[in-house]
N, C-alpha and C positions, 0 to 999 in steps of 0.2 A: 508740581513743576510749573514754572512761568518763564516766558520768553524774555531774554535779556533786554530787548528793545522796549518791552512794556515796563520793566523795572527802571529804565533810563528816561522815561517820559518826564519832560520838563527839566531835566538836568542840563546845565550849561556845559556843552561838550566842545573841546578844541579839535581833537583828532581821534579817529577810530582806526585801529589796525586789526582787521579780522572780521568775523561774522557776528552780527548782533541778533540774529534770529535763532540762536542756540537756546536750548532749555537750561534753566538754572534751578538748582535745588534750593539754596538759600543765600542770604547776604551776610557776610562776616567782615569785621574790621580787626579782629584779633586773629593773627595768623595761626595761633595754637589751636583754634577751634575749627579751622577750615577742614571740610571733607570733600569727597568726590562731587564734582559738578557745581561747586559753590562759586560765587563771585566774591573776590577779596577786594576791599576798599582800603587803600594805603593812606593812613592818616599821619600827618606830621604833628605829633604830640609834644607836650612840654618835657616829657621824660625820654621818649624814644620816637623814632621815625619809621612808620610802617613801610616806607619804600625799601628799607633794608631787609624786609622779610618777604618780598615779592617772590623770590626763588623758593623759599620755604613753603609758601602758600601753594605754589604750582606743584611742588613735590608732593604735597598732601592732597592734590586733586583739583585745585582751583581751575575752572574752565575759562574764567574771565578776570581781568585785573582792571580796577579803576584807580587812577593815580594822577598826580599833578605833573609828573614827568615820566614818559614812557622809557623803560630801560633800553640800553643799546643791544643787550643780548636777549633776544626774544625767542619764544618757543612758537613754532608755526601753528600748532593746534589751539593755542590760547588767543583769546580776543583781548586787546588792550584798548582802554578808553582813557584819553587824557582830558582832565577837567580843570576848571579854574580853581576850584576849592573843594577838596575831598570831604571836609566836614559837611558842607552844604549838600554835596552830591549824596553823601550817606543818608542824610535826613530825608531828602526827597525820595531816594530809592527805598528807604524803610517804609515810608508812607505808601508808595506804589506797591511794594511787595505785600503789605498787609491789607491792601484794598482801600486805601485812603480812609481809615476808620474815623478820623476826627470829623469828617463831613457828616457823619451819621449821629453826632452828639452835639449838645450845646456845651462846648468846652470853654471854660473861663480860666484865664491865667492870672495869678497873683504875684506881683513883683514889688521889690522894695527891700530895705535893710531889715526892718523889724515888722512882725505881725503876719508874715506870709503863712506860716503853719497854722496859727490860730484862725485866721480868716478862712483859709481853704478847708480846714477841718470842721469849723462850725457851720460853714455853708453846706458841707456834706451832711452834717447832723440835721440841719434845718430842713433840707430837701428830703431827707429820709423820713423825718417826722411828718412831712407834708404828703407822704405816700408815694414818692417817686423811687425808681431804681437809680442809684447814684454811684459815681466813681470818684476816687480820690487818689491823687499822686502827690505825696508830701514827704517831708524829711522823716517823719515819725513812722508812717506806714503807707502802703498802697492798698486800696480797697476797690474790688470789683463787686459793687453792690455789697453783699455781706461777706464775701470771700477776701481774706486778708493775706497780703504778701509783705515780706520784710523789705523796708527801704534801705538803700545803700548810699544814695546821693540825693541832694535836694532836687536836682533835675536829672533823672536817669538818662542814659545814652539814648540816641534817637531810635535805635532798634527796639530797645526795651519799652520806650514810650509807646511806640506804635503797636508793639505786641500786646501791652496791657489795654490800649484803646480798642484793639480788635477783640480782646476778651470781653471788654465792656459791651461792644456791639452784640456779641453772641449771647451775653447775659441779659440783653434788653435794656441796658442802661440808657437813660435819657440825658442826664446832666453829669458833667465831670468837672471837678475843681482841682487845679494844678498849681503847685508852687513853681515859679519860674525864676531861677537864680541867675545872677550876672554871669557866672561861669557857663551855665547852660545856653544863655543867649549868645555869648562870645564864641562858644564852640559850635554854634549853629544847630544845637540839638532840637530846637523847636521849629526849624525851617520845614516847610511842607505841611505844617499843621494848620487847620482852619479853626480859628478862635471865634467864639460868639461874643467874647468880651475880655477886657483886661482891667485889672485893678492895680493902682499904684498906692502904696502905703506911706512911705517916707524914705528919706535918704540920709544916712549918717556914715561916720567913719567905719569902714569895714572892707575886708578883702584887698587892701592895698598892697599886700604881698603878691597878689596876682595881677591887679590892674595898674599898679605903679602910681597913678595919680587919682585924686578924687574926680577930676574932670573926665578921665577915661572911664571910670566906674559909672559915673552919671550918664555919659554918652552911650554906654553899652545898654543900660537900662532903657534908655529912650528908643533904642533900635526895636525893642519889642512892640512899642506903640506905633512906631513908624510902619511896621509890617501888618497892622490890623486892617481888615477890609472895611469898606464903607457900610457893610451890613452889621458890623460889630459895634459894641459900645466901649468907651474908655472912661473909667471912673477913677478920679484922682483925689488925693488929699490936698485940699486947697490951702490948708494951714502950713503945709510944707512948701517952701519957695520953689522947689523943684517940680511941684505938681503941674504948674503952668508950662514948664519947659517940656515935660513929657508929651504934652498935647500939640506942640508946635507944628509938626508935620503929619500928624495922624489923619487918616481918612475916616476913622471911626466917629460915631456920634459922641459928643463930649459931655461929660457930667462931672460934678464935683461933690465932695462931702467935707464938712468942717465943724469944729466946735467954736472957732474964734472969728471966722469970716462968713460973709454971705455965700451960700452955696445951694445947690439943688437939694442936697440932703444935709439939713442943719441940725446939730445936736446941742443939747445943754445938759450939764450934770446938775441934777437937783439934790441928790444925796449920794454920798460915797462912803461906804463903810466896809468892814470885813465880811459883812453878810451879803454885800452886793452893791448894785448901782440903781438909782432911780434916775431915768433919763427922759428928756423931752426930745423926741425925734420928729422934726418938722412940727406939727401941732398935736402930736400924740405922746402921752406918757406911757412909759413901760418900765417894769422892774426886771432887772437881769441879775443872775447869780454870779456874774463876773465882777471883778474888782479893778478899780483904778482908771484914771483918765485915758491911758493907752488902750484899755479895753473899750472905752467909750468910742474911740476912733474905730476900733475893729468892728464894733456893733453897728456903727454908722455905715461902714463899707458893706457889711452883710445885709443890712436893711436896704440900701440902695441897689445892690446887686440883685436881691430877691425881687424887688419891684421891677427892675429892668428886664428880668427874665419872666415877668408876667404873673407873679403871685399877687394876691389881693393884700392890701395894707393891713387889714384887721387880722388876717391869718398870719402874716409875717410877725406882727407884734406879739401874738399869742405864742408863736413858736420861739421867738427871741427870748421870752421870759423863761423858757424851759431848757435853754442851752447850758451846758456845763463846761468847765474849763478843760483845756487840752493838757495831756500829760506833760509835766515839766514846764508848764507856762502858768506861773503864779499858782502853783499847786500847793495847798497848805493843809496842815493838821494842827490841832490844839491838844496838848498833852493833858494828863490828869492834873499836873501841877500848873495848868493854865499858861504854859509856854507855847507860843505860836511859832511853828517852823514853816518857812516858805521856801519852795524850790523853784527856781526860775532859770530859763535858758540864757538870761542876760549875759551875752559874751561880747557886746560892743559897748563903748562908752555911753552912747545914747540910750540903749536898752537898760543898762545898769542905772543910769540917772533916772529914767522913767520909773523903774521899779522902786528905787529908794525914795523918790519924791512921793510916789503913791502911798508907800507905807507911812512916811512922815505926815502926809495929809490926813491919814486915817487915825493914827495913834494919838494918845493923850499927852505924850511926853513925860508921863510919870513912870514909864518903863524904858528899858534900854533896847536899842536896836543893835544887834550883833551880826556883822556881815562876814561871811566866809567866801572868799573870791580868789581866783587865779586867772592866768591867761594861757592860751594854747601855745605849744612849741611849734617851731617851723612855720609860723604865721606872722602876720603884720605886727612888727615890734613897736611901731610908733604909737599904738593905742595903749600899750602897757602902762606908762606913767600917767596917762590921762585917766585910766580906770582906777589906778591907785589913788589919785587925787580925789576923784568922785567918791570912792568908797570911804576914804578917811574923813572927808568933809561932811558927808551926809549920814554917817553912822556914829553911834556912841563908842563901839569897839569894832575893830576889824582884825580878822585873821587871814593873812595872805598865805596861799597854799598852791599846790599843783592843780592844774586843770588836766589837759592831755599834753604832757610835756613832749611826747613823740621822741625825736632824737636829741632834743636840747637838755641841758642840765637844769633841773627844776630850780635849783638855788639861784642860778643866773637869771632865770625868768622872774623870780620873786624880786631879785635885786633891781631889775629893770622897772618893775611895778613900783617899788619903793621910791624911785627917783622923783615921782610925782607928788609925794607927800609934802604938805606945807609944814614948816617947823612946829607950829602950834598943835598939829595933829599927830605928831610922832608918838606921844604917850598913849594914844588910843590903840596902837597897832601891835600885833604879834606876827611872827612868821613861823609857820609849821609846814615843812615840806610834804609830809605824809598827809594826804587829803582826809583819810579816815580819822586820823588823830586830830586833825584840825576841826572836823565836825564834832568829834567827841568832846574836845576842849570847849567849843562854843556851847554845847549842851551843859557842861559842868559850870561854865561861867554864868549861864542864864538863871535868873530868879523868876518867881511868879510874875506873870503878865508880860515878861520880856518877849521880844520878837527876834527870831533868828532867820536871816536870809542866807540861803546857800545858792550862789549864782554861778553861771557859766556853762553847766553841763545839762541841766534840765532833764529832758526825757532820756538822755543817753544811759545805757545800762552797762557801760564799759569805761575803762581808762586805758588810754593808748600810751605805752611806755616802750621806747626802743623797738618799735615794730611789733610789739605784742599787745593784744587786747585782753585786759584783765577784767573780769566781772566786777562792776562797780555801779551802784545805784544810789544816788544822793538821797532820794526820798526814803528808800528802805533803810539806809544806814541811820539817818536822823531819827526815824521812827523807832528803830531798835535802841539807839542811845538814850532817847527820852524815856523809853519804857524802863530802862535800867535804873534811871533816877527815881522812879516810883517805887522800886522794890525796897 
């Protein structure tokens, strides 16, 4: 049990009705989970408003209510606290409830459109190999040193974040690497956390179903850097024009990385093949098992972060050469028939372009590049024709198919994608609504030395159709289909 006033430390409060010296069991923002002597935080969400469930929370035993508007009908035994913003209040309360666990860690946040998962996961790998106890909060999984939990969001809610950070404290974790999404920043899930550093990867067309405009999306990302303390570092991709913008108001120490510009951490690609990358990082050469120029940027960010966190340069270089690709991020296999299949999470125009250009840079052009791609339903529709254009322009053959259609008609999504195809590219394209059949067809079309790219879902092990999640793994399916060809 903890006193309510201690949970409310540093929360911006407008009005208090009742007693804040009462003992509280736990903090909840989902009224269905409320139990005796809990404090319920009413959040105004995009789907429902928690203020409508205040009475229900009290009926279930809530001893205190935190809300943006105190209800007219109040219960005498219940304490009501009116705050400016419930999301911010929840995040600060979560940190207080779990004993400010981020203070006891070197917590580094990674934000940007592409590369978040790869950078956070490979930093976890690198620091583990360096002998430290490490934590990871990513899209793919949550790791408390070696203990794994399933991830449900890019940035979990603030209660879950602080719960896992507390677990890390108890496990003796020293470093934690965390993906920080624009949704998470906008919904104040990272408020109240103490970051040792922040990394900016890049910014391109994504999440405009949520943020409405690119400017709004960019400004939300910047809020993360605005909130860093002077004791922290901010490391940004200088080759992205938004990198300098992220640093404008930050109190953190400023650093940059780049392949094309002068930067604190400067990279040069010496060799780029399906076996890996030979890079020059500042004045040091290093061989990495990762592939493509986008991974050169990721490795630069990892190299810079590791140095800023105090690791020796020579040790970092040795560890970089041993890093392996993240599940669903340029994950590839080569069949007995010498057909290369690549699975990548590329679900934005920029990510798809990067992956296709990387493959085209590596290949000899004596083989065909066959791309299987779709777009998610109930999400940003503006990017669909753009992705259709990129896929058709940079591939020899394209099969448009379903991604996670959710509640939308898959055929309509494909129709939207096809609007971006240039007339000269139409003959390259096929449309197959069933994703498994699309992957099977790509395998049947492929000949020796051809390359198949399956984009959009990457690490996901399901397909979301009309509210149902069906088991679906791109990598496993293409592996099975290519095996069938060998029989």
